[in-house]
C-alpha positions in Angstrom: -8.6 -19.7 2.6 -10.7 -17.6 0.2 -12.8 -14.4 0.6 -16.5 -15.0 0.0 -17.7 -11.5 0.9 -18.2 -8.0 -0.4 -14.5 -7.1 -0.1 -13.3 -9.6 -2.7 -16.3 -8.9 -4.9 -15.4 -5.1 -4.8 -11.8 -5.7 -5.9 -12.8 -8.2 -8.5 -15.2 -5.6 -9.9 -12.5 -2.9 -9.8 -10.1 -5.1 -11.8 -12.8 -5.8 -14.4 -13.8 -2.1 -14.7 -10.4 -0.4 -14.7 -8.1 -3.1 -16.1 -4.6 -1.5 -16.4 -5.5 1.9 -15.0 -4.2 3.0 -11.6 -7.9 3.5 -10.7 -8.1 -0.3 -10.3 -6.5 0.1 -6.8 -7.1 3.8 -6.1 -7.9 7.1 -7.9 -5.3 9.1 -6.0 -2.4 8.9 -8.5 -0.3 11.4 -6.5 -0.5 9.2 -3.3 0.2 6.1 -5.3 3.4 7.7 -6.6 4.5 8.5 -3.1 3.8 4.9 -1.9 5.7 3.4 -4.8 8.7 5.7 -4.3 8.9 5.1 -0.6 8.9 1.3 -1.1 11.6 1.6 -3.8 13.8 3.4 -1.3 14.1 0.1 0.6 14.7 -2.2 -2.4 18.3 -3.1 -3.2 19.6 -3.8 -6.7 19.2 -7.6 -7.4 16.6 -8.2 -4.7 14.0 -10.9 -5.2 10.8 -9.1 -4.2 7.3 -10.1 -3.4 4.5 -7.5 -3.9 1.5 -8.8 -1.9 -1.8 -7.4 -3.1 -0.4 -6.2 -6.3 -3.8 -5.3 -7.9 -3.3 -4.9 -11.7 0.5 -4.7 -11.4 0.7 -0.9 -11.8 3.1 -0.5 -8.8 4.9 -3.8 -9.4 5.9 -2.8 -12.9 6.9 0.7 -11.7 9.3 -0.9 -9.3 11.2 -2.5 -12.1 11.6 0.9 -13.7 13.0 2.4 -10.4 15.3 -0.5 -9.4 17.1 -3.3 -11.2 15.5 -6.1 -9.2 16.5 -9.7 -9.5 12.9 -10.6 -9.8 9.5 -9.4 -8.6 6.5 -11.5 -8.0 3.0 -10.0 -7.6 0.1 -11.8 -5.9 -3.5 -10.7 -5.6 -6.7 -12.4 -4.6 -8.8 -10.9 -7.4 -8.5 -12.9 -10.6 -9.4 -9.9 -12.7 -6.4 -8.0 -11.3 -4.0 -10.8 -12.1 -5.4 -11.1 -15.6 -4.7 -7.3 -16.1 -1.3 -7.5 -14.5 -0.2 -10.4 -16.7 -1.3 -8.5 -19.8 0.6 -5.5 -18.8 3.8 -7.5 -18.1 3.5 -9.2 -21.5 3.0 -5.9 -23.3 6.1 -4.4 -21.7 8.2 -7.6 -22.3 8.8 -8.0 -18.6 7.9 -11.7 -18.2 11.5 -12.7 -17.5 11.6 -10.5 -14.5 8.0 -10.1 -13.3 5.6 -12.9 -12.4 1.9 -12.5 -11.3 -0.1 -15.1 -9.4 -3.4 -15.4 -7.6 -2.8 -15.5 -3.9 -4.0 -14.6 -0.4 -1.8 -12.7 2.1 -3.1 -14.9 4.9 -1.8 -18.1 3.2 1.0 -17.4 0.8 2.0 -20.3 -1.4 5.8 -19.9 -1.0 8.4 -21.7 1.1 9.9 -20.0 4.1 12.6 -17.5 3.5 12.0 -17.2 -0.3 12.3 -13.4 -0.8 14.8 -10.6 0.1 11.9 -8.2 0.6 8.1 -8.4 0.7 5.7 -5.5 0.9 2.0 -4.8 1.0 0.3 -1.6 -0.2 -3.1 -1.1 1.4 -3.7 -4.8 1.7 -3.9 -5.6 5.4 -6.7 -3.0 5.7 -8.8 -5.3 3.4 -8.9 -8.0 6.1 -12.0 -7.8 8.2 -10.4 -8.3 11.7 -7.2 -7.7 13.6 -6.8 -11.5 14.0 -6.8 -11.9 10.2 -4.5 -9.0 9.8 -2.1 -10.8 12.2 -2.2 -13.9 9.9 -1.2 -11.7 7.0 1.6 -10.1 9.0 2.9 -13.5 10.0 2.9 -14.8 6.5 4.8 -11.8 5.1 7.5 -12.3 7.8 7.6 -16.1 7.1 8.4 -15.8 3.4 11.3 -13.3 3.8 14.9 -14.4 4.3 16.8 -13.7 7.5 18.4 -10.3 7.0 15.6 -9.2 4.6 12.8 -6.7 5.0 9.1 -6.6 5.2 7.2 -3.3 4.5 3.6 -2.7 5.4 2.5 0.4 3.5 -1.0 0.7 4.9 -3.7 3.1 6.2 -3.7 3.9 9.9 -6.5 5.0 12.2 -4.6 7.5 14.5 -3.5 10.0 11.8 -7.0 9.8 10.4 -8.3 11.0 13.8 -5.8 13.8 13.9 -6.8 14.9 10.4 -10.5 14.8 11.4 -9.8 16.9 14.5 -8.5 19.6 12.2 -11.5 19.3 9.9 -13.9 19.5 12.8 -12.3 22.8 14.0 -13.2 24.5 10.7 -16.6 22.7 10.2 -15.6 20.2 7.6 -17.2 16.7 7.7 -15.1 13.8 9.1 -13.3 11.5 6.7 -14.3 7.9 7.1 -13.1 4.4 6.2 -14.7 2.7 3.2 -16.9 -0.3 4.0 -14.2 -2.6 2.5 -11.4 -1.2 4.8 -10.4 -1.7 8.4 -7.6 0.8 9.1 -4.7 -0.5 11.2 -4.3 0.8 14.7 -0.7 1.9 14.8 -0.5 1.6 18.6 -1.7 -2.0 18.4 0.7 -2.9 15.6 3.7 -1.3 17.4 2.8 -3.2 20.6 2.7 -6.5 18.6 6.0 -5.8 16.9 7.7 -4.8 20.2 6.4 -7.9 22.0 7.8 -10.1 19.1 11.2 -8.4 19.4 11.1 -7.2 15.8 13.3 -4.3 14.7 11.2 -1.7 12.8 10.9 1.9 11.7 7.9 3.9 10.6 8.1 6.1 7.4 5.6 9.0 7.7 5.8 9.8 4.0 2.4 11.4 3.3 1.6 13.9 6.1 2.3 17.0 4.1 0.3 15.6 1.1 -2.7 14.7 3.3 -2.7 18.1 4.9 -3.0 19.8 1.5 -5.2 17.3 -0.3 -7.6 16.4 2.6 -7.8 19.7 4.5 -6.4 22.9 2.9 -7.9 21.8 -0.5 -11.4 22.3 0.8 -10.6 25.6 2.4 -9.0 27.3 -0.6 -10.6 25.8 -3.7 -14.0 24.5 -4.8 -13.3 20.7 -4.8 -16.5 20.1 -6.9 -14.9 21.9 -9.7 -12.2 19.2 -10.1 -13.2 15.6 -10.9 -11.5 12.7 -9.2 -8.1 13.8 -7.8 -7.4 16.5 -10.5 -7.4 19.4 -8.0 -4.1 21.3 -8.6 -3.6 21.5 -4.8 -2.9 17.7 -4.9 -0.1 18.1 -7.4 1.4 21.0 -5.5 1.4 19.2 -2.1 2.7 16.1 -3.8 5.8 18.1 -4.8 6.1 19.6 -1.2 5.9 16.1 0.2 9.0 15.1 -1.8 10.8 17.9 0.0 9.3 17.9 3.5 7.9 15.0 5.4 6.5 14.1 8.8 3.9 15.7 11.0 1.6 12.8 12.0 -1.2 13.6 9.6 -0.4 11.0 6.9 -3.0 8.3 6.9 -0.7 6.3 4.6 2.4 5.2 6.5 4.9 2.4 6.1 6.1 0.1 8.8 9.5 -1.2 7.7 10.6 -4.4 9.5 14.2 -5.7 9.3 14.1 -9.4 9.8 17.0 -10.5 12.1 19.7 -12.7 10.5 20.0 -16.2 12.1 
């Protein structure tokens, strides 16, 4: 199963343009840091880990610096991303621990119960429908061992609506999804997980950061004065997020599923 639409073309272009930069997956380096650290909190020393939708390997390689994993395998459907990731792993002499392969979250080329932990980072939102997102969810669960964990670190619709409600009150324009994204409905995902009898928790690890970087920033600074994500408000609220969390405004949240032991 292979993408033949604008979504894959977009990410292929991103990999070619940005190569080893974090910009290949996203420009918001502060949010990327929060995503990586939140996932790392669930990785145990010696785990064999699968990073699904690894982009150019920026986050994959960072995980090896945060935890002494047994191994970590990154897969991505964009050839340019995997080329950049392999180059980075070779340059940092990590090829004994880190492997990068082309792959599709909807049809992972691994046997059942291969990994201790698998995670996505803004990957399911690149699938064009809930039915295809379910295929990806099912595949992630399939390749993890009983007793292991699956983490879906994704963008969610409901907190985006809450954030937009705040923006509307003060006359700011609504934030919207990109045309290559389909944000998950948290209510729909939770209903699916409950019906499947899966044990899960939700990490709201970005609300304070989003409140600062997507709301207060535009009220107290001139965003046009700062290119990209260089506004000092972003760094300040990144630091606050590390101390305080929660509030329901974080568009990026992580659903952590513990796969029951057989």
